[in-house]
C-alpha positions as CSV (number, residue, x, y, z in Angstrom):
1,M,-4.8,-5.4,15.8
2,I,-2.6,-6.3,12.8
3,R,0.0,-4.4,10.8
4,V,0.3,-4.8,7.1
5,L,3.7,-4.1,5.5
6,I,3.5,-3.5,1.8
7,E,6.8,-3.2,-0.1
8,R,7.0,-1.8,-3.6
9,D,9.9,-1.1,-6.0
10,I,9.0,1.6,-8.5
11,A,10.5,2.2,-11.9
12,D,12.9,5.1,-12.4
13,D,11.4,8.5,-13.2
14,L,7.9,7.5,-11.9
15,A,8.2,8.7,-8.4
16,D,5.9,11.7,-8.8
17,H,3.2,9.6,-10.5
18,Y,3.6,6.9,-7.9
19,E,3.3,9.3,-5.0
20,K,0.0,10.7,-6.4
21,A,-1.4,7.2,-6.9
22,A,-0.2,5.9,-3.6
23,R,-1.7,8.9,-1.7
24,A,-5.1,8.4,-3.5
25,T,-5.0,4.7,-2.5
26,L,-4.2,5.5,1.1
27,T,-7.0,8.0,1.2
28,E,-9.4,5.3,0.0
29,A,-8.0,2.7,2.4
30,M,-8.7,5.2,5.3
31,Q,-12.4,4.7,4.6
32,A,-12.2,0.9,4.7
33,H,-13.9,-0.9,7.6
34,G,-11.4,-1.6,10.4
35,F,-8.6,0.7,9.1
36,I,-6.8,2.3,12.0
37,S,-3.8,4.1,10.5
38,G,-1.4,4.1,7.7
39,E,1.8,5.7,6.5
40,A,3.9,5.7,3.3
41,L,7.7,5.6,3.6
42,H,10.7,5.5,1.3
43,D,14.0,3.7,1.8
44,T,16.8,6.2,2.5
45,Q,19.3,4.0,0.7
46,N,17.0,3.3,-2.3
47,P,14.5,6.0,-3.2
48,N,12.6,3.6,-5.6
49,H,11.9,1.2,-2.7
50,R,8.7,2.3,-1.1
51,V,6.9,0.9,2.0
52,V,3.4,1.3,3.2
53,L,2.7,0.4,6.8
54,A,-1.0,0.1,7.6
55,T,-2.8,-0.9,10.8
56,Y,-6.2,-2.7,10.7
57,R,-8.4,-3.9,13.5
58,T,-8.5,-7.5,12.3
59,I,-7.0,-9.6,9.5
60,Q,-10.5,-10.0,8.1
61,D,-10.7,-6.2,7.8
62,W,-7.4,-6.2,5.8
63,Q,-8.5,-9.1,3.6
64,R,-11.8,-7.3,2.9
65,W,-9.9,-4.2,1.8
66,A,-7.3,-6.3,-0.1
67,R,-10.0,-8.0,-2.2
68,S,-12.2,-4.8,-2.6
69,D,-12.9,-3.3,-6.0
70,Q,-11.5,0.0,-4.8
71,R,-8.1,-1.6,-4.1
72,Q,-8.1,-3.5,-7.3
73,E,-8.8,-0.3,-9.3
74,A,-6.0,1.5,-7.4
75,M,-3.6,-1.3,-8.0
76,A,-4.4,-1.2,-11.7
77,V,-3.0,2.3,-11.7
78,I,0.0,1.5,-9.4
79,N,1.1,-1.9,-10.9
80,P,2.4,-0.5,-14.2
81,M,4.8,1.7,-12.2
82,L,6.4,-1.2,-10.4
83,I,9.4,-3.2,-11.5
84,S,8.2,-6.3,-9.5
85,E,5.1,-7.4,-7.7
86,E,4.4,-5.8,-4.4
87,K,5.3,-7.8,-1.3
88,I,2.7,-8.0,1.4
89,T,3.5,-9.1,5.0
90,V,0.8,-9.3,7.6
91,L,2.2,-8.9,11.2
92,E,0.6,-9.3,14.6
93,H,1.7,-9.2,18.2
């Protein structure tokens, strides 16, 4: 089992649009092979700093989702709302 930490910094005044897009992306990710769980969080000190914490069965399952057309399409919607590239960290026990 692995955890994927995705950090994003969104532009001011785009929180509502981001939330809608991020929710849709998480809903799609839930259908991905090997997806176990996921949650979307925000930084209490910086409301524009968002974190997604997802759990996948294997790193290959994550990589399959990361390269999928569905994720690429979702990121095409999310990326214009970000002030920098998302940061992805893959963690394991």
